[in-house]
N, CA, C and O atoms as a DFTB+ gen file, in Angstrom:
240 C
 N C O
     1  1       0.848      -1.170       0.000
     2  2       0.000       0.000       0.000
     3  2       0.903       1.247       0.000
     4  3       1.621       1.476       0.974
     5  1       0.882       2.060      -1.075
     6  2       1.737       3.242      -1.135
     7  2       1.205       4.347      -0.209
     8  3       0.004       4.455       0.042
     9  1       2.129       5.147       0.280
    10  2       1.748       6.256       1.160
    11  2       1.041       7.324       0.347
    12  3       1.493       7.678      -0.743
    13  1      -0.056       7.838       0.864
    14  2      -0.853       8.837       0.143
    15  2      -0.098      10.155      -0.004
    16  3      -0.207      10.814      -1.039
    17  1       0.658      10.545       1.005
    18  2       1.354      11.837       0.985
    19  2       2.531      11.829       0.019
    20  3       2.950      12.893      -0.438
    21  1       3.062      10.685      -0.296
    22  2       4.210      10.620      -1.184
    23  2       3.804      10.821      -2.637
    24  3       4.629      11.246      -3.444
    25  1       2.564      10.530      -2.992
    26  2       2.141      10.627      -4.382
    27  2       1.469      11.953      -4.711
    28  3       1.343      12.298      -5.886
    29  1       1.044      12.684      -3.729
    30  2       0.315      13.925      -3.986
    31  2       0.891      15.056      -3.131
    32  3       1.147      14.885      -1.939
    33  1       1.086      16.207      -3.762
    34  2       1.584      17.362      -3.002
    35  2       0.451      17.952      -2.177
    36  3      -0.700      17.993      -2.610
    37  1       0.798      18.402      -0.995
    38  2      -0.191      19.084      -0.172
    39  2      -0.034      20.577      -0.399
    40  3       1.071      21.111      -0.305
    41  1      -1.128      21.244      -0.695
    42  2      -1.093      22.676      -0.950
    43  2      -1.803      23.413       0.175
    44  3      -2.785      22.935       0.743
    45  1      -1.275      24.589       0.474
    46  2      -1.880      25.431       1.492
    47  2      -3.100      26.123       0.863
    48  3      -2.999      26.630      -0.255
    49  1      -4.224      26.155       1.541
    50  2      -5.394      26.861       0.990
    51  2      -5.086      28.336       0.768
    52  3      -4.325      28.933       1.529
    53  1      -5.669      28.920      -0.260
    54  2      -5.341      30.297      -0.622
    55  2      -5.754      31.290       0.462
    56  3      -5.053      32.280       0.671
    57  1      -6.870      31.058       1.159
    58  2      -7.292      32.002       2.203
    59  2      -6.303      31.985       3.363
    60  3      -6.037      33.025       3.965
    61  1      -5.763      30.826       3.676
    62  2      -4.779      30.748       4.745
    63  2      -3.489      31.457       4.339
    64  3      -2.876      32.143       5.157
    65  1      -3.084      31.299       3.113
    66  2      -1.889      31.986       2.616
    67  2      -2.094      33.503       2.647
    68  3      -1.191      34.248       3.026
    69  1      -3.285      33.954       2.246
    70  2      -3.601      35.379       2.272
    71  2      -3.552      35.927       3.697
    72  3      -2.988      36.996       3.932
    73  1      -4.139      35.202       4.646
    74  2      -4.140      35.667       6.029
    75  2      -2.730      35.713       6.619
    76  3      -2.418      36.599       7.414
    77  1      -1.889      34.770       6.233
    78  2      -0.506      34.775       6.716
    79  2       0.245      35.984       6.167
    80  3       0.982      36.640       6.903
    81  1       0.063      36.283       4.879
    82  2       0.739      37.434       4.271
    83  2       0.243      38.737       4.886
    84  3       1.042      39.622       5.192
    85  1      -1.070      38.862       5.069
    86  2      -1.623      40.079       5.674
    87  2      -1.140      40.220       7.116
    88  3      -0.838      41.327       7.561
    89  1      -1.063      39.115       7.846
    90  2      -0.565      39.173       9.222
    91  2       0.894      39.581       9.298
    92  3       1.283      40.361      10.167
    93  1       1.703      39.054       8.385
    94  2       3.120      39.439       8.366
    95  2       3.293      40.908       7.997
    96  3       4.098      41.609       8.611
    97  1       2.551      41.378       7.006
    98  2       2.644      42.797       6.629
    99  2       2.156      43.695       7.764
   100  3       2.758      44.735       8.034
   101  1       1.079      43.305       8.424
   102  2       0.586      44.077       9.567
   103  2       1.595      44.112      10.700
   104  3       1.767      45.140      11.355
   105  1       2.268      42.982      10.932
   106  2       3.311      42.943      11.960
   107  2       4.479      43.839      11.628
   108  3       5.034      44.493      12.511
   109  1       4.864      43.879      10.350
   110  2       5.956      44.766       9.934
   111  2       5.569      46.237      10.102
   112  3       6.378      47.047      10.553
   113  1       4.344      46.575       9.743
   114  2       3.879      47.960       9.911
   115  2       3.840      48.325      11.391
   116  3       4.266      49.415      11.773
   117  1       3.335      47.428      12.217
   118  2       3.270      47.679      13.655
   119  2       4.670      47.850      14.250
   120  3       4.892      48.730      15.082
   121  1       5.608      47.010      13.823
   122  2       6.985      47.124      14.316
   123  2       7.607      48.439      13.875
   124  3       8.327      49.073      14.647
   125  1       7.334      48.859      12.638
   126  2       7.862      50.129      12.150
   127  2       7.300      51.317      12.902
   128  3       8.040      52.235      13.256
   129  1       6.012      51.311      13.147
   130  2       5.391      52.428      13.874
   131  2       5.885      52.483      15.315
   132  3       6.168      53.560      15.840
   133  1       5.987      51.326      15.949
   134  2       6.440      51.336      17.338
   135  2       7.908      51.737      17.455
   136  3       8.295      52.381      18.430
   137  1       8.728      51.365      16.474
   138  2      10.127      51.788      16.530
   139  2      10.252      53.289      16.273
   140  3      11.089      53.951      16.889
   141  1       9.434      53.833      15.374
   142  2       9.452      55.279      15.155
   143  2       8.946      56.032      16.387
   144  3       9.465      57.096      16.723
   145  1       7.950      55.487      17.047
   146  2       7.424      56.141      18.247
   147  2       8.468      56.175      19.347
   148  3       8.517      57.135      20.117
   149  1       9.293      55.165      19.437
   150  2      10.346      55.159      20.452
   151  2      11.542      56.001      20.059
   152  3      12.266      56.484      20.930
   153  1      11.765      56.187      18.776
   154  2      12.933      56.912      18.291
   155  2      12.708      58.424      18.274
   156  3      13.612      59.178      18.635
   157  1      11.542      58.878      17.870
   158  2      11.247      60.313      17.722
   159  2      10.733      60.856      19.044
   160  3       9.807      60.293      19.629
   161  1      11.316      61.928      19.512
   162  2      10.886      62.599      20.734
   163  2      10.162      63.898      20.360
   164  3      10.739      64.739      19.671
   165  1       8.919      64.075      20.797
   166  2       8.181      65.302      20.457
   167  2       8.769      66.517      21.173
   168  3       9.272      66.410      22.292
   169  1       8.701      67.652      20.523
   170  2       9.165      68.916      21.091
   171  2       7.965      69.648      21.694
   172  3       7.098      70.111      20.953
   173  1       7.897      69.763      23.026
   174  2       6.766      70.486      23.627
   175  2       6.866      71.985      23.333
   176  3       7.946      72.574      23.385
   177  1       5.727      72.579      23.028
   178  2       5.695      74.023      22.784
   179  2       4.338      74.572      23.186
   180  3       3.353      73.839      23.271
   181  1       4.305      75.861      23.429
   182  2       3.080      76.508      23.849
   183  2       2.215      76.803      22.640
   184  3       2.711      77.192      21.582
   185  1       0.900      76.611      22.814
   186  2      -0.022      76.839      21.713
   187  2      -1.146      77.746      22.189
   188  3      -1.740      77.502      23.239
   189  1      -1.437      78.780      21.431
   190  2      -2.476      79.748      21.788
   191  2      -3.520      79.752      20.681
   192  3      -3.191      79.902      19.505
   193  1      -4.789      79.586      21.070
   194  2      -5.897      79.625      20.112
   195  2      -6.849      80.718      20.562
   196  3      -7.341      80.702      21.690
   197  1      -7.104      81.669      19.670
   198  2      -8.035      82.758      19.970
   199  2      -9.451      82.319      19.628
   200  3      -9.727      81.900      18.504
   201  1     -10.362      82.420      20.625
   202  2     -11.771      82.083      20.428
   203  2     -12.563      83.378      20.499
   204  3     -12.478      84.102      21.491
   205  1     -13.333      83.679      19.458
   206  2     -14.141      84.904      19.496
   207  2     -15.158      84.866      20.638
   208  3     -15.693      83.811      20.978
   209  1     -15.406      86.015      21.208
   210  2     -16.311      86.130      22.346
   211  2     -17.725      85.686      21.974
   212  3     -18.437      85.132      22.811
   213  1     -18.141      85.923      20.724
   214  2     -19.487      85.547      20.284
   215  2     -19.704      84.032      20.359
   216  3     -20.801      83.583      20.689
   217  1     -18.705      83.270      20.068
   218  2     -18.829      81.800      20.148
   219  2     -18.966      81.339      21.591
   220  3     -19.664      80.361      21.858
   221  1     -18.324      82.013      22.511
   222  2     -18.437      81.644      23.918
   223  2     -19.836      81.947      24.456
   224  3     -20.382      81.166      25.236
   225  1     -20.412      83.064      24.048
   226  2     -21.744      83.458      24.515
   227  2     -22.816      82.561      23.891
   228  3     -23.779      82.205      24.570
   229  1     -22.676      82.193      22.641
   230  2     -23.669      81.419      21.915
   231  2     -23.852      80.017      22.502
   232  3     -24.955      79.474      22.438
   233  1     -22.827      79.432      23.057
   234  2     -22.891      78.069      23.548
   235  2     -23.288      77.956      25.019
   236  3     -23.227      76.861      25.578
   237  1     -23.686      79.030      25.650
   238  2     -24.094      78.979      27.047
   239  2     -25.491      78.527      27.211
   240  3     -25.982      78.432      28.336
């Protein structure tokens, strides 16, 4: 009795291959973003926004 696996190649289903590729690409993007977040230091600065008095009165 010949072995079944020796005569026929086993193929990975296409949806599983797609999910593996998408997972690997997502992992690479996540690793890139997290490394940039650790590498870049934000510069704190003061920010001033002028709000017209009419907008303050209208929302009361």
